[in-house]
C-alpha positions in Angstrom: 0.0 0.0 0.0 1.5 3.3 -1.1 1.4 6.6 0.6 0.3 9.9 -0.9 1.8 10.9 -4.1 5.2 12.4 -3.6 6.5 15.3 -5.7 8.7 14.1 -8.6 12.3 13.9 -7.6 14.7 15.9 -9.7 17.8 14.2 -8.3 19.2 10.7 -8.2 17.5 7.9 -6.3 18.3 8.0 -2.6 18.9 4.2 -2.6 21.5 4.5 -5.4 23.3 7.3 -3.6 23.4 5.3 -0.4 24.6 2.2 -2.3 27.5 4.0 -4.1 28.7 6.0 -1.1 28.5 3.0 1.2 30.3 0.8 -1.3 33.2 3.3 -1.8 33.5 3.9 1.9 33.5 0.2 2.6 36.4 -0.5 0.2 38.5 2.4 1.5 37.9 1.3 5.1 38.8 -2.3 4.2 42.1 -1.3 2.6 43.1 0.5 5.8 42.2 -2.4 8.1 42.8 -5.5 6.0 45.8 -7.0 7.9 43.8 -7.1 11.1 41.0 -8.9 9.2 43.5 -11.6 8.2 44.8 -11.9 11.7 41.4 -12.5 13.3 40.4 -14.9 10.5 43.5 -17.0 11.1 43.0 -16.9 14.9 39.3 -17.9 14.5 40.4 -20.9 12.2 43.0 -22.0 14.8 41.8 -25.1 16.6 44.4 -24.9 19.3 45.8 -28.3 18.5 48.0 -29.9 15.8 49.7 -27.8 13.2 47.0 -25.3 12.8 47.5 -21.6 12.9 48.7 -20.6 16.3 46.7 -18.1 18.2 48.4 -14.9 19.4 49.3 -15.4 23.1 47.2 -13.3 25.4 49.8 -13.1 28.2 52.5 -11.5 26.1 53.2 -8.0 25.3 51.1 -6.9 22.3 54.1 -5.8 20.2 55.9 -9.1 20.9 52.7 -11.1 20.0 52.5 -9.3 16.7 56.2 -10.0 16.0 55.6 -13.7 16.8 52.6 -13.8 14.5 54.7 -12.2 11.6 57.4 -14.7 12.3 55.0 -17.6 11.8 53.6 -16.1 8.6 55.0 -14.1 5.8 54.1 -10.4 5.6 52.4 -11.1 2.3 50.0 -13.5 4.1 48.4 -10.5 5.8 47.2 -9.4 2.4 46.1 -12.8 1.1 42.7 -12.8 -0.6 42.5 -9.0 -0.8 41.1 -9.1 -4.3 38.0 -11.1 -3.6 37.6 -9.4 -0.2 37.5 -6.0 -1.8 34.9 -7.3 -4.3 32.9 -8.8 -1.5 33.1 -5.8 0.8 32.2 -3.2 -1.9 29.4 -5.4 -3.3 28.1 -6.3 0.1 27.9 -2.8 1.4 26.5 -1.5 -1.9 23.8 -4.2 -2.0 23.0 -3.8 1.7 22.6 0.0 1.7 20.6 -0.1 -1.5 18.0 -2.5 -0.1 18.1 -0.9 3.3 17.4 2.6 1.9 14.7 1.3 -0.5 13.0 -0.7 2.2 13.2 2.1 4.7 11.6 4.5 2.2 8.8 2.0 1.8 8.4 1.7 5.6 8.4 5.5 6.0 5.8 6.0 3.2 3.6 3.3 4.8 3.9 4.9 8.2 3.0 8.3 6.9 0.0 6.9 5.0 -1.2 5.2 8.1 -0.7 8.4 10.1 -2.6 10.4 7.5 -5.5 7.9 7.7 -5.6 8.3 11.4 -5.5 12.1 11.1 -2.1 12.4 12.8 0.3 15.0 11.3 3.9 13.8 11.0 6.4 16.0 12.7 9.4 14.7 10.8 10.7 16.4 7.7 9.4 15.0 4.5 11.8 12.5 3.0 14.6 13.4 5.3 17.5 11.0 6.1 16.5 11.2 9.7 13.0 9.6 9.3 12.3 7.5 12.4 10.4 4.3 11.9 10.9 2.8 15.3 13.1 0.1 16.8 11.1 -3.0 15.6 10.7 -1.6 12.0 14.4 -0.7 11.9 15.3 -4.3 12.9 13.0 -5.8 10.3 14.2 -3.5 7.5 17.9 -4.2 8.4 17.3 -8.0 8.6 15.5 -8.1 5.2 18.3 -6.0 3.6 20.9 -8.3 5.2 19.2 -11.5 4.0 19.1 -10.2 0.4 22.7 -9.1 0.8 23.9 -12.5 2.0 22.2 -14.4 -0.8 23.9 -12.2 -3.4 27.4 -11.8 -1.9 27.9 -15.2 -0.1 30.0 -16.7 -3.0 32.6 -13.9 -2.8 32.7 -14.3 1.0 33.4 -18.1 0.7 36.2 -17.6 -1.8 37.8 -14.8 0.3 37.7 -16.8 3.5 39.1 -19.9 1.8 42.1 -17.9 0.5 42.7 -16.2 3.9 42.4 -19.6 5.7 44.8 -21.4 3.4 47.7 -20.7 5.8 45.9 -22.5 8.6 45.9 -25.8 6.8 48.5 -28.4 7.8 51.6 -28.1 5.7 50.4 -25.0 4.0 53.4 -22.9 5.1 55.7 -25.2 3.2 53.5 -25.2 0.1 54.4 -21.7 -1.0 51.9 -19.1 -2.1 48.2 -19.3 -1.4 45.9 -20.3 -4.2 44.7 -17.7 -6.7 41.1 -16.6 -6.8 40.3 -18.8 -9.9 42.0 -21.8 -8.3 39.9 -21.4 -5.2 36.7 -21.0 -7.2 37.4 -24.2 -9.1 38.3 -26.1 -5.9 35.1 -25.1 -4.2 33.0 -26.1 -7.2 34.9 -29.4 -7.5 34.5 -30.3 -3.9 31.0 -29.2 -3.1 29.4 -28.2 -6.4 27.4 -25.0 -6.8 26.1 -25.2 -3.3 29.6 -24.9 -1.9 29.5 -21.2 -2.7 26.7 -20.8 -0.2 28.5 -22.8 2.6 27.9 -21.1 5.9 24.6 -19.6 4.8 22.8 -20.8 8.0 25.1 -19.1 10.5 25.2 -16.1 8.2 21.5 -15.8 8.3 21.6 -16.1 12.1 24.4 -13.5 12.0 22.0 -11.0 10.4 21.4 -10.0 14.0 24.9 -8.4 13.8 24.3 -5.8 11.1 20.7 -5.3 12.2 21.8 -4.5 15.7 24.8 -2.5 14.5 22.8 -0.2 12.2 20.0 0.1 14.7 22.5 1.2 17.4 24.2 3.5 14.9 21.0 5.3 14.0 20.0 5.6 17.6 23.4 7.0 18.6 23.4 9.3 15.7 19.8 10.5 16.5 20.8 11.0 20.1 23.9 13.0 19.1 21.8 15.1 16.7 19.1 15.7 19.4 21.8 16.7 21.9 23.4 19.2 19.4 20.0 20.6 18.5 19.2 21.2 22.2 22.6 22.9 22.6 22.0 25.1 19.6 18.5 25.9 20.9 20.0 26.9 24.3 22.5 29.1 22.5 19.7 30.6 20.5 17.7 31.4 23.6 20.7 32.9 25.3 21.4 35.0 22.2 17.7 36.1 22.1 17.8 37.1 25.8 21.1 39.0 25.3 19.5 40.8 22.2 16.4 41.7 24.3 18.6 43.1 27.0 20.6 45.1 24.5 17.4 46.3 22.9 16.0 47.6 26.2 19.3 49.2 27.1 19.5 50.9 23.7 15.9 52.1 23.9 16.5 53.6 27.4 19.7 55.2 26.3 18.0 56.6 23.2 15.2 58.1 25.2 17.7 59.7 27.6 19.7 61.3 24.7 16.5 62.5 23.0 15.4 64.2 26.2 18.7 65.8 26.6 18.7 67.0 23.0 15.2 68.5 23.5 16.3 70.4 26.6 19.5 71.8 25.1 18.4 72.7 21.6 15.8 71.3 19.3 18.0 72.4 16.4 21.3 70.8 17.6 22.6 68.7 14.8 25.0 66.8 17.0 22.3 65.8 19.4 20.1 64.7 16.6 23.0 62.7 15.0 23.6 61.0 18.3 20.0 60.2 18.7 19.9 58.7 15.2 23.0 56.6 15.9 21.3 55.3 19.1 18.2 54.5 17.1 20.3 52.5 14.6 22.0 50.6 17.4 18.7 49.8 18.9 17.4 48.5 15.6 20.5 46.3 15.2 20.1 45.0 18.8 16.4 44.2 18.1 17.3 42.0 15.2 16.2 38.5 16.0 18.8 35.7 16.1 18.6 32.8 13.6 16.0 30.3 14.4 17.4 27.0 15.9 17.7 24.1 13.5 15.8 20.9 14.1 17.6 17.6 15.0 17.1 16.2 11.5 19.0 19.2 10.0 22.0 18.9 12.4 25.2 17.9 10.8 27.6 15.8 12.8 31.3 16.0 12.5 33.4 13.2 11.1 34.8 12.4 14.6 31.3 12.1 16.0 30.2 9.8 13.2 33.4 7.7 13.6 32.7 7.2 17.4 29.1 6.4 16.8 30.0 3.7 14.2 32.7 2.2 16.4 30.4 1.9 19.5 27.6 0.4 17.4 29.9 -2.2 15.8 31.6 -3.2 19.1 28.2 -3.8 20.8 27.0 -6.0 17.9 30.2 -7.9 17.5 30.6 -9.0 21.2 27.1 -10.5 21.1 27.4 -12.4 17.8 31.1 -13.4 17.8 30.7 -17.1 18.5 28.6 -17.4 15.3 31.4 -15.5 13.4 33.9 -18.2 14.5 31.6 -21.0 13.4 30.9 -19.3 10.0 34.6 -18.8 9.3 35.5 -22.4 10.2 32.7 -23.7 8.1 33.6 -21.6 5.1 37.3 -22.4 5.3 36.7 -26.2 5.6 37.4 -28.4 2.6 37.2 -32.0 1.9 40.9 -32.2 1.2 41.7 -30.7 4.5 39.3 -32.8 6.3 40.7 -36.2 5.1 42.8 -38.1 7.6 46.4 -38.7 7.4 45.8 -42.3 6.2 43.8 -41.1 3.2 40.4 -41.8 4.9 37.4 -40.3 3.4 36.5 -36.9 4.7 33.6 -36.4 7.0 30.9 -34.1 5.8 31.3 -30.8 7.6 28.1 -29.2 9.0 27.3 -26.3 11.3 26.5 -28.6 14.2 29.7 -30.6 13.7 31.8 -27.4 13.9 29.9 -26.3 17.0 30.3 -29.7 18.8 33.9 -30.1 17.8 34.9 -26.6 19.0 33.1 -27.1 22.3 34.6 -30.5 22.9 38.2 -29.6 22.0 38.5 -26.0 23.1 35.7 -25.3 25.4 33.8 -21.9 25.6 37.0 -20.0 24.9 37.2 -21.5 21.4 34.2 -19.5 20.3 35.9 -16.3 21.2 39.3 -16.8 19.5 40.5 -13.7 17.8 37.9 -11.5 19.5 40.4 -8.8 20.4 41.7 -8.5 16.9 38.2 -8.8 15.5 36.9 -5.9 17.7 39.8 -3.8 16.8 39.4 -4.5 13.0 35.7 -4.4 12.8 35.3 -1.3 15.0 37.9 0.6 12.9 36.5 -0.7 9.7 32.8 0.0 10.5 33.7 3.4 11.9 35.8 4.4 8.9 33.2 3.0 6.5 30.3 4.9 8.1 32.3 8.1 8.5 33.4 7.9 4.8 29.9 7.0 3.7 28.5 10.1 5.4 31.2 12.3 4.0 30.8 10.8 0.5 27.0 11.0 0.5 26.6 14.6 -0.5 29.5 14.3 -3.0 27.9 11.2 -4.6 24.5 12.9 -4.8 26.0 16.0 -6.4 28.0 13.9 -8.9 24.9 11.9 -9.9 22.9 15.1 -10.2 25.2 16.5 -12.9 23.2 16.3 -16.2 24.9 14.2 -18.8 25.7 16.0 -22.1 23.0 15.4 -24.6 24.0 14.0 -28.0 23.2 16.3 -30.9 20.0 15.6 -32.6 20.4 13.6 -35.8 20.0 15.5 -39.0 16.6 15.3 -40.6 16.2 12.4 -42.9 16.5 13.2 -46.6 13.3 12.7 -48.6 13.4 9.6 -50.6 13.8 10.1 -54.3 11.1 8.2 -56.1 12.2 7.2 -59.6 9.7 8.1 -62.1 9.2 5.8 -65.0 10.6 7.1 -68.3 7.9 7.2 -71.0 8.6 5.0 -74.0 9.9 6.8 -77.0 7.3 7.0 -79.8 8.8 6.5 -83.2 7.4 8.8 -86.0 5.9 6.9 -88.9 8.1 6.7 -92.0 7.1 9.1 -94.8 5.7 7.4 -98.0 8.1 7.3 -101.0 
């Protein structure tokens, strides 16, 4: 059910602007934090036994732990799988923000239509980016957008995780470089068929709670910051109005005093009249009303405020859902070749429940939180940078898409077709009689 007809938009689609700005911001943020992403992936894949990837010791100095990690792996390992990860990150963010914006616009239109039928006037700005649809609706919209995003971008995520997790396989460090993107794609298809590219879809769908909670928290924190800044601006406006009122009263009193003195001294005194005129001008200037305070929806947050809001929202969502992140990473990185025994025994089928039970049996509860410190650092930095860059790029992207494309010159008018007229037959004159 659609709401009242909206005026035709002269600019680009809001969903397209959100998708492009989010995609570019996500790629730039990933480039800045990619080594941390590789570290927490390898730590999450470490089983704590055998020749798997060693976890960074928690009782050592952080700098020494990083040196030990780099001693175990080559520096180039920290950038393994960057290509598919960039594709996955840019595509995932673009798809997510496109559907999130489009679905939220639908929800806002439905909410306004419902309010109009009930005779309630909406107090929010029409079509603004700060439209509030409530906590439950925000979670539903974020979950639906995340589900569509996972279905579309899961193959790129599987390939990227397999490349990053290559170094955690037994004997991988002696095998040289990690496999290329194409080699990984063919290996996934050979081992599991087409369905292998959606391995880990179940925990990923459960993990939809992570971005849903993250973006809900982000919007709530942003709205709270905007409301706080709006209240501060309103207080400043009230203080300015009170000061202007006091100045107006003082100027009026001073003007009346000068005018009375001028009348007593001489009605024709030019100096007194000029002074009175100057006082009148000062009173008029003092009486000028200060600028009206802006609403919370119109408040612009600084890049630092957006960065902090994004970091806090992502940390809260990550701590709650991290065990599922570990299960998903191990499930996606698993392969039949790696799962076969040393004696060439057939590999066991790997499922979500088998990963959960094996992790709990071999590593206990701590196994579900391996790499959490690096994950929080990477994901908070990445999300904060991405959201900050997205907000900064939003207006630039909208302005760039609003530039009209040069029109091609109109084709020349078609030449009229020349119709060949039939040539009349030549009539021979009769021969003269001899």
